N, C-alpha and C positions, 0 to 999 in steps of 0.2 A: 504493500500500500504506500509506504514511504517513497519507493522508487517511482510509483505511478504519479503521486502528487508532485514529486520533484520534477518529473518530465512534464507534467501538466503545467506546473508553474513556469518552467522555461518556455514552453510553447506559448503560454499566455503573455509572458513578458515580451516575447517577440511580436505577438499579435497586437499588443496594446501600444507598442512603440509607434509614434506617429511622425509623419513628415510635417514641416511647418504649415503646409496647406491644410492637412487633416486636422491640425491642432486648433484651427479656427472653427471647426465643425463640432457640434455635440457628438459624443460617442455613446452608442446604445448597443450593448451586447445582446444577442438573442441566443438563448441556450435551449437546444432541442434535445430530444431523448436519444436519438441515434442518427448521426450525420451520414451513415451509409445507406439509410432507407430512402426509397424513392419518395415516400410520403413527406418525410422531413426535408428532403431536398426541395420539394415544392414550397414548403413553408419558408425555407431559407431564400428561395428565389423571390417570393413575395416581399420578404424583408429587405432583400438586396435592392429591389426596384423602389421600394419606399425610401431607402437611403438615398438613392440617386435623385428621386423626385423632390425630396424634402431637405436635401443638404445635410444628411446625417452620415457619420461614419458608423456603419453597422458591422459589429464583430460577430462572425458566425461560429458558434461554439457548440459543443456537445460531445457526449461519449460515443462509442462505436457499438453500443448495445443498449437496448432499453432496460436490460437487467442490471446495468452498471450503476446502481444507486449511489454508492460511495463516490464513484467517479464524478457524477453530476454535482454532488454536494461540494466536492473539491473545486470544480469549475466555477460554481456559483460563488464560493468564498473568494477565489482569486479575482473574479469579475468585480465583486464589491470593492476589493482592495485597490482597484485601478481608478476609483472615483468617477464612474460614468455618469451621464446625465440621468439615465434610468436603465432598467434591465427588463428584458422580456424573457420569460421562461415557461417551458412546458414540463411540469414536475413528472419524474419517472414513477414515483410511488407516493400514494396519498399520505400515509402516516410518516414515512421517513423524511420526506422533504419539508414537512410542516415546520418543525423548529428552525431549520436552516433558512427558510423563507421569512419567517417571523423575525429572526435576528437580522437578516439582510435588510429588511424593510425599515429598520431603525436608522439606516444610513442612506438609503436610496429608494426611489419609487420602484415598485415591482409590479409589472403587468403580467398576468397569467394568461396562457393560451392552451387550448386543447383539453388538458387534464387538470383536475383540481388537486389541491393539497390541503392538509389539516392545518390551515392557517387562515386567520381573518385579516391578514396584513396586505393583501393585494389591493392596489389602488384601483385596478380595473381587471376584469376577467373576460376574455373572449373565447368562446367555445361553441362547439356543436352542442345542441340539446341532446345528449347521448341517451337519455331515457326515451325521447322521441325517436331517436335513431333505432333503438331496440324495438320500439313499436312498429316502425316502418319495416324493419326486417321481418317481423312476425306477419305483417300484412302481405309482404312480398312472398313469403314462404307459403302462406295460405293460398294466395292466388296461383302460384306455380303448381301446388299440389292439386288444387281444384281443376286446373286446366288439364293435368295429366290423368287424374283419377276420378274426376267428376264431383268431388266434394272435399271440403277441408277437414279431413279426418285421417287418423293413422299415427304412427310413431315418428317423433322428431327428436333431434338432439341439439345440444349447444356445446360449442368448443370455445373456451376463453384462453387467451394467450398467456396471461400471467395473473397470479393472485394479488389482490390489494391495490390494483390500479383503478383510480377513480372513474375514468371514462369507460373502462371495460365493465366494471361493476354496474355502472348506470345502464349500459347497453343490455346487460343480462337482466337487470331489473325490468326495464321497459319491455323486453322480449317476453319474459315470463308473465308479466301483468297482462299484456295484450293477448297472449294465448288463453289465459284464464278467463278474461273478460269477453273476448269475441270468438274464440275458436276452441270451445271446450272439448271437441272431439279430436283435437290434435294433442296427443299425449307426449309430454316431455319425458322420455324414458332414459336419457343419458345427459348428464351435465358434467363435462370434463374440463379440467383446468391444466394447461401445459406449462412449459418453462421458457416460453418466448422463442423457441427454435422451430424453423419450418419443418425439420425432420420429425420433430415431436408431433406437429400437426398431422403430418403424413401418417405416422404410426398410430395416432389416436383414431384417425379416420379409417385406417385399415382395420383396426380392432373393432370399431363400430360396425363396419360392413360384415365382419365375421360373426360378431356376437348378436347382431340385430338384423336377421334376415328380412324382417318386415319394415325396416326403416324407410321412411318416405321423404324425409327432409332434414337438413342440417343448417344451422346458423353458425358460421365461423366469424367471430366478432371483431377480427382485425385483419389487416393485410397479410401478415405472416401466417396466421392460421388458415386463411383462405387459400394461400399458396399451397400449403401442405395438404389440406383437405381436397383441393381441386386436383392435385397430382394423383391422389389415391383414387378419386372417382374416374379420372381420365384413364389411369392404368387398368382399371377394372371395367371400363366401358359402361358406366352406370349412370350417365347423365340423364337418361330418360327415367330411370327408376328412382334415383335419389336426387331431390332438388336441393341444390346448395345455394345459400345466400351468403355473399361475402361482404366485407366492410372495407372501404377504401379501394384504391386501384393502382395498378402498374401495368406495364405492357403484357405481362404474363396473365394477369387476371382478365384484362380486356380480351386477350386471345381465348381464354376459357369461356368468356361470355359469348363471343362470336361462335365458338364451336358447340355451344350448348352444354358444356361441362358445368358452368355456373348459370343459374337461372336469373339472378339479379345481383347487382352491387348497390349497397347503400353508400353513397359518396358524399364526403364532406367538401368543404371549400378551403383547403389548407393554404392556398395562395393568398386568399383574403385574410386568413389568420395571421400570416407573416406580415403582410402589408399593413393591415390595420393595427397589428400589435405594435409595430414600430411607430406608426402615426399616433396612436394613443399614448405611447410612452413619451414621445416628444412633447405632446400637448401637456401631459402630466408634469413633465420636468419643468415646464414654463409656468406652472401653477394654474393652468387652465382647468376648468371643470370637465371631467370625463365620466361617461356612464360606468356604473359599478359592474354591470354585466351586459354582454353583447352576445346574442345568438347568431352564429354565422351560418346556420341552416344545414339541412340534409336533403339529398335528392336520390330517388330510386331509379337506377338505370337498368333496363332490360335489353335484350337483343332487338326488340321492337322499336325502342326509342333511342338507341345508342348513337344513331346518326343525326339526331336533332342538334341544332346549333348549341344549345346550352349543355347538352350531354358531351359534345365534342370539346367544348371549352373546359369542362371539368376533367374529362378523360385524357386530354392532351394539353396540359398546361405548359407554358413556356418556362422550362427549368433553367436552361443555359442563359 
């Protein structure tokens, strides 16, 4: 851990060193969960564009795994020590990041995006309504099963990427509540939690296929689990029998959608989160009033509507 923090400190020291031109601009670090993930690259692209539009030096920071909780805490502590105008962060874990964010907020304005943390210190919080996202996934799953089988009934499953992540817990909550309220004949027979790795999603889905021969639908509640579950369904040629709903998107999931491996994707607007996160942070740093909460919306994309203009805007964001 000491070696990691030392390396992180060196990297951040280099990142935060500024040219004379940059020194005239406010600096706003944005700390994401995983810089290698396509989803978070979209968030960073939005933040980068906001920096260019608004005259802000945006520092793009984050660990290389959503499971690296201590790494993100170290990055946040180093970011605070650089005296930025404000900080934008998506907490990796609800409980663990709470104290670190509360402490950081004593020195600088903290803008939260995407996932919550156990802290009341956020100046503003921009996120998808993840409970609504879970409800939308349940509706999409019921529609796909109805189209295939004639009615919204049968066995379904839920695959969650990691335990204790606010956004994922909320998606699960919305999904389960919607099943109970609107689709009582859809029975949740498996509720599995993974370790954040795509291979684990693949293994869980493979196990579900073997153990549940009557399984009709699955909600994989983030990009990584949708990748693994989609691979298992594709390898077993079960796209017609088992309807998979994924969350978020990348090229692979879009291909699965085209091929019928995935029935629908519940898609957020990560570009807007990054852009508006920086915009809100800049306003807050100037003492301007900012909303306490902003809902950045969810959209359900199927093979039928994936070529629509709005769907294409969300599926093919300008990352570079």
